[in-house]
C-alpha positions as CSV (number, residue, x, y, z in Angstrom):
1,M,0.0,0.0,0.0
2,L,1.2,3.5,-0.9
3,L,0.3,6.8,0.7
4,A,0.4,9.9,-1.6
5,F,0.3,13.6,-0.9
6,E,-0.7,16.4,-3.3
7,T,0.0,20.1,-2.3
8,S,0.9,21.8,-5.6
9,C,-1.5,24.7,-5.2
10,D,-4.5,25.3,-2.9
11,E,-5.8,21.8,-2.1
12,T,-4.3,19.5,0.5
13,S,-4.9,15.9,-0.4
14,A,-3.9,12.5,0.8
15,A,-4.7,9.1,-0.7
16,V,-4.0,5.4,-0.1
17,V,-3.5,3.3,-3.3
18,H,-3.0,-0.5,-3.5
19,R,-2.5,-2.4,-6.8
20,G,-4.1,0.4,-8.8
21,R,-7.1,0.7,-6.6
22,V,-7.8,3.9,-4.6
23,L,-8.6,2.6,-1.1
24,A,-9.1,6.1,0.4
25,T,-8.8,9.7,-0.4
26,A,-9.2,12.9,1.6
27,V,-9.1,16.5,0.5
28,S,-9.1,19.8,2.3
29,S,-10.0,22.8,0.0
30,Q,-8.8,26.4,0.5
31,I,-11.3,28.1,-1.8
32,E,-13.0,30.1,0.9
33,L,-9.6,31.3,2.2
34,H,-8.5,32.7,-1.1
35,A,-11.8,34.0,-2.3
36,D,-11.4,37.5,-0.8
37,Y,-8.1,37.9,-2.8
38,G,-9.5,36.7,-6.1
39,G,-6.8,34.1,-6.5
40,V,-4.4,31.9,-4.6
41,V,-2.0,33.6,-2.2
42,P,1.1,31.3,-2.1
43,E,2.1,31.9,1.5
44,L,-1.4,31.4,2.8
45,A,-1.7,28.2,0.8
46,A,1.6,26.9,2.3
47,R,0.4,27.6,5.9
48,E,-2.9,25.9,5.3
49,H,-1.1,22.8,3.9
50,L,1.0,22.6,7.0
51,R,-2.2,22.9,9.1
52,N,-4.2,20.3,7.1
53,L,-1.6,17.6,6.1
54,L,-1.9,15.7,9.4
55,P,-5.7,15.7,9.5
56,V,-6.1,14.6,5.8
57,T,-3.4,11.9,6.3
58,R,-5.2,10.5,9.4
59,A,-8.5,10.6,7.5
60,A,-7.1,8.7,4.5
61,L,-5.4,6.1,6.7
62,R,-8.6,5.7,8.8
63,Q,-10.7,5.3,5.7
64,A,-8.4,2.7,4.3
65,G,-8.3,0.9,7.7
66,I,-4.5,0.7,7.9
67,A,-1.8,1.9,10.3
68,P,1.2,3.8,9.0
69,E,3.5,0.9,9.6
70,R,1.7,-1.1,7.0
71,L,2.5,1.3,4.2
72,E,4.9,0.0,1.6
73,A,5.8,3.3,-0.1
74,V,5.2,7.1,0.1
75,A,4.8,9.6,-2.7
76,A,4.1,13.3,-3.3
77,T,3.9,15.9,-6.0
78,Q,7.4,17.2,-6.7
79,G,6.4,19.8,-9.3
80,P,5.4,21.9,-11.0
81,G,3.4,24.2,-8.7
82,L,3.8,26.9,-6.1
83,P,7.2,26.5,-4.4
84,S,6.1,26.9,-0.8
85,A,3.0,24.7,-1.3
86,L,5.0,22.0,-3.0
87,L,7.6,22.1,-0.2
88,A,5.0,21.3,2.5
89,G,3.8,18.1,0.9
90,L,7.2,16.9,-0.5
91,K,9.0,17.2,2.8
92,A,6.2,15.6,4.8
93,A,6.3,12.6,2.5
94,Q,10.1,12.3,2.5
95,A,10.1,12.5,6.3
96,L,7.5,9.8,6.6
97,A,9.4,7.6,4.0
98,Y,12.6,8.1,6.0
99,V,11.1,7.2,9.4
100,L,9.3,4.1,7.9
101,R,12.3,3.2,5.7
102,R,10.1,2.9,2.7
103,P,10.8,3.9,-0.9
104,F,9.7,7.3,-2.1
105,A,8.4,8.7,-5.4
106,G,8.3,12.3,-6.5
107,I,5.6,12.7,-9.1
108,H,5.1,15.3,-11.9
109,H,1.7,16.9,-11.4
110,H,0.9,17.2,-15.1
111,E,2.0,13.6,-15.8
112,A,-0.5,12.4,-13.2
113,H,-3.2,14.4,-14.9
114,L,-2.2,12.9,-18.2
115,F,-2.7,9.4,-16.8
116,S,-5.9,10.2,-14.8
117,P,-8.3,9.5,-17.7
118,W,-7.3,5.9,-17.5
119,M,-8.7,5.7,-13.9
120,E,-12.3,4.8,-13.4
121,G,-14.8,2.7,-11.5
122,D,-16.1,2.5,-7.9
123,P,-13.8,2.3,-6.2
124,L,-11.5,4.1,-8.6
125,A,-8.9,1.9,-10.1
126,A,-6.0,2.6,-12.6
127,D,-5.4,0.3,-15.6
128,F,-2.5,2.0,-17.4
129,S,-1.9,-1.1,-19.4
130,R,-5.0,-0.1,-21.5
131,I,-3.4,3.2,-22.6
132,E,-3.8,3.7,-26.4
133,P,-1.9,6.3,-28.5
134,N,-3.7,9.5,-27.9
135,V,-3.7,13.3,-28.0
136,S,-4.4,14.6,-24.5
137,L,-5.6,18.0,-23.4
138,I,-4.5,19.0,-19.9
139,V,-6.5,22.1,-19.1
140,S,-6.6,23.9,-15.7
141,G,-6.3,27.3,-14.0
142,G,-2.6,27.5,-14.5
143,H,-1.9,25.3,-17.6
144,T,-3.3,24.5,-21.0
145,I,-1.2,21.8,-22.6
146,L,-1.7,19.5,-25.6
147,V,0.3,16.3,-25.5
148,H,0.9,13.4,-27.9
149,M,1.0,10.2,-25.8
150,E,2.3,7.3,-27.9
151,N,2.5,5.1,-24.8
152,E,3.2,5.6,-21.1
153,A,6.9,6.0,-21.8
154,Q,6.7,8.2,-24.9
155,I,5.2,11.6,-24.2
156,R,5.7,14.7,-26.4
157,I,4.3,18.2,-25.8
158,L,2.6,19.5,-29.0
159,G,1.7,22.9,-27.7
160,S,0.9,25.0,-24.6
161,T,-0.4,28.4,-23.7
162,V,1.8,31.3,-24.6
163,D,0.1,33.6,-22.0
164,D,-3.1,32.9,-20.0
165,A,-4.3,29.4,-19.4
166,A,-7.9,28.6,-20.2
167,G,-8.9,28.3,-16.5
168,E,-7.2,31.6,-15.8
169,C,-9.3,33.2,-18.6
170,F,-12.5,31.8,-17.1
171,D,-11.6,33.1,-13.7
172,K,-10.4,36.6,-14.8
173,T,-13.3,37.2,-17.2
174,G,-15.6,36.1,-14.4
175,K,-14.0,38.5,-12.0
176,L,-14.6,41.3,-14.6
177,M,-18.3,40.3,-14.4
178,G,-18.3,40.5,-10.6
179,L,-18.5,36.7,-10.1
180,A,-17.0,35.2,-7.0
181,Y,-13.7,33.3,-7.2
182,P,-13.2,30.8,-8.6
183,A,-15.4,32.1,-11.4
184,G,-15.0,29.1,-13.8
185,P,-17.7,26.9,-12.2
186,E,-20.1,29.8,-11.9
187,I,-19.7,30.7,-15.6
188,D,-20.4,27.1,-16.4
189,R,-23.6,27.2,-14.3
190,L,-24.9,30.5,-15.7
191,S,-24.1,29.4,-19.3
192,E,-26.7,26.6,-19.0
193,T,-29.5,29.2,-19.6
194,G,-27.5,31.6,-21.8
195,N,-27.2,32.1,-25.5
196,P,-23.6,31.2,-26.7
197,K,-24.2,33.2,-29.9
198,A,-25.4,36.4,-28.2
199,F,-22.0,38.1,-28.3
200,D,-19.1,37.4,-30.7
201,F,-15.7,37.1,-29.0
202,P,-12.4,36.2,-30.7
203,R,-11.1,32.6,-30.8
204,P,-7.4,33.2,-30.4
205,M,-5.0,31.1,-32.5
206,L,-7.9,29.0,-33.7
207,N,-6.8,28.9,-37.3
208,E,-3.0,28.8,-36.7
209,T,-1.4,25.6,-37.9
210,H,0.6,25.1,-34.6
211,D,-0.8,23.6,-31.4
212,D,-0.2,26.5,-29.0
213,F,-2.9,28.4,-27.2
214,S,-3.5,32.1,-26.2
215,F,-6.3,33.4,-24.1
216,S,-5.1,36.9,-23.0
217,G,-6.6,38.5,-26.1
218,L,-10.0,37.0,-25.3
219,K,-9.8,38.3,-21.7
220,T,-8.9,41.8,-23.0
221,S,-11.8,41.7,-25.5
222,V,-14.2,41.0,-22.6
223,R,-12.8,43.9,-20.6
224,Y,-13.4,46.3,-23.5
225,F,-16.8,44.9,-24.2
226,L,-17.8,45.6,-20.6
227,R,-16.3,49.0,-20.7
228,D,-18.4,49.9,-23.8
229,N,-21.6,48.0,-22.6
230,P,-21.8,48.5,-18.8
231,G,-25.6,47.9,-18.8
232,V,-25.0,44.2,-19.6
233,L,-24.1,43.5,-16.0
234,E,-27.5,44.9,-14.8
235,D,-29.5,42.4,-16.7
236,G,-29.6,38.8,-15.4
237,Q,-30.3,37.2,-18.8
238,R,-27.6,39.2,-20.6
239,I,-25.1,38.1,-17.9
240,R,-26.0,34.5,-18.6
241,D,-25.6,35.2,-22.4
242,L,-22.2,36.8,-21.7
243,C,-21.1,33.8,-19.7
244,A,-22.3,31.4,-22.5
245,S,-20.5,33.5,-25.2
246,V,-17.2,33.6,-23.3
247,Q,-17.4,29.9,-22.5
248,A,-18.2,29.1,-26.2
249,A,-15.1,31.0,-27.4
250,I,-12.8,29.2,-24.9
251,V,-14.3,25.8,-25.6
252,D,-14.2,26.2,-29.4
253,V,-10.5,26.8,-29.3
254,L,-9.8,23.9,-27.0
255,V,-11.9,21.4,-28.9
256,T,-10.9,22.5,-32.4
257,K,-7.1,22.4,-31.7
258,T,-7.3,19.1,-29.8
259,V,-9.3,17.2,-32.4
260,R,-7.3,18.7,-35.3
261,A,-4.1,17.5,-33.7
262,A,-5.5,14.0,-33.1
263,R,-6.5,13.7,-36.8
264,R,-3.2,15.0,-38.0
265,L,-1.3,12.5,-35.9
266,G,-3.6,9.6,-36.9
267,V,-4.3,8.5,-33.3
268,G,-7.5,6.9,-32.3
269,W,-8.1,8.4,-28.9
270,V,-8.5,11.8,-27.3
271,T,-8.3,12.4,-23.5
272,A,-9.0,15.4,-21.4
273,S,-7.9,16.1,-17.8
274,G,-7.4,19.0,-15.3
275,G,-9.8,21.2,-13.4
276,V,-11.4,22.9,-16.5
277,S,-12.2,19.4,-17.9
278,C,-15.1,19.5,-15.4
279,N,-16.7,22.1,-17.6
280,R,-20.0,20.7,-18.9
281,R,-19.8,22.4,-22.3
282,L,-16.3,21.3,-22.9
283,R,-17.1,17.7,-22.1
284,L,-20.1,17.8,-24.4
285,A,-18.3,19.6,-27.2
286,L,-15.4,17.2,-27.1
287,A,-17.7,14.2,-27.2
288,E,-19.6,15.6,-30.2
289,A,-16.4,16.6,-32.1
290,C,-14.7,13.2,-31.5
291,A,-17.9,11.4,-32.6
292,R,-17.9,13.3,-35.9
293,S,-14.2,12.6,-36.5
294,G,-14.4,8.9,-35.6
295,L,-12.2,9.3,-32.5
296,K,-12.7,7.6,-29.1
297,L,-12.8,9.8,-26.0
298,R,-11.8,9.4,-22.4
299,L,-12.7,12.1,-20.0
300,T,-11.2,12.1,-16.5
301,E,-13.7,11.2,-13.8
302,R,-14.9,14.5,-12.3
303,Q,-13.5,13.7,-8.8
304,L,-10.1,13.4,-10.4
305,C,-10.2,16.5,-12.5
306,T,-9.1,18.9,-9.8
307,D,-5.8,18.5,-7.8
308,N,-5.9,15.2,-5.9
309,A,-3.6,12.7,-4.3
310,A,-5.3,9.6,-5.9
311,M,-3.8,10.2,-9.3
312,I,-0.5,11.0,-7.7
313,G,-0.5,7.7,-5.8
314,A,-1.7,5.6,-8.8
315,L,1.1,6.9,-11.0
316,A,3.7,6.6,-8.2
317,E,2.8,3.0,-7.6
318,R,3.3,2.3,-11.3
319,K,6.7,4.0,-11.3
320,L,7.9,2.3,-8.2
321,L,7.0,-1.1,-9.7
322,R,9.3,-0.2,-12.6
323,G,12.1,0.7,-10.2
324,L,11.8,4.5,-10.7
325,E,12.4,5.5,-7.1
326,T,13.2,9.2,-6.1
327,P,16.0,10.0,-3.7
328,L,14.9,11.1,-0.3
329,D,17.0,14.3,-0.6
330,A,15.3,15.3,-3.9
331,D,14.1,18.9,-3.9
332,I,10.9,20.5,-5.3
333,R,10.8,21.3,-9.0
334,P,8.4,24.2,-9.4
335,N,9.0,24.7,-13.1
336,W,9.4,21.0,-14.0
337,E,8.8,20.5,-17.8
338,L,6.6,17.6,-18.7
339,A,8.7,16.3,-21.6
């Protein structure tokens, strides 16, 4: 059995994994703490991780029904992420591995997201032996990355955001509308009864031949639109239309570039992971586009889309079985490149 920690940003999570099955998972969220600031404050996040690590660890071990002495390995997110937040989880995991004299695995956060679509069921279980060549979209508040995954050992980045990530665009445009942080889920909710064609916003880099993304221009466009049309925010239906129109622009770019890359590379599968992959419009649009193109689609289970230790633990177990142990004196890697 393996105990894993995830503290790359603002959620403290611990999970127990055994032979690919997630026996227990516990998460402590910091959304309310950071809401007043409109974004994550790194030092506050680190302090909360230190406060919450022991309670979530105890909760996960209790849920799994095991004592620490029965653990066979320990893992944690090593990067990328907020340096002070990463440090809290990594050093806690290394200390526990040292005391128990167990092997340790430092895991790449994005790589864990990349593998998370191949975890499913109740209880959740990983079957990475089923991985097929795919193009994978990793989309979150801090990252928008398109990856070609030939197999679990051959991973190549096709493109990434050159400025704002998709999730950041959701949150910042939502803030311009006066929505509470994080605004992404609220935009998703309001869009359900909005008209996505009400307002025409740009689709940055949609027709470029490369696989990079850019969302800063869309954010600026929304800012200017609200400056010139202040009355929109006084009408409930027009706010919903605005949310739906902004969401449509972001989703169109994500889906078009992902499916186009998959067709160009001749793979049979598309996957999506990361916090923004919870977005209902994105999930539906990917499903429709893949069906039209004859591609199979795997979407990460919603409970694994946001930062969580279950995906960290599942990937760590796989790596340790292959002899890929991390030294106990390894440091955090805040800017760790995926490939």
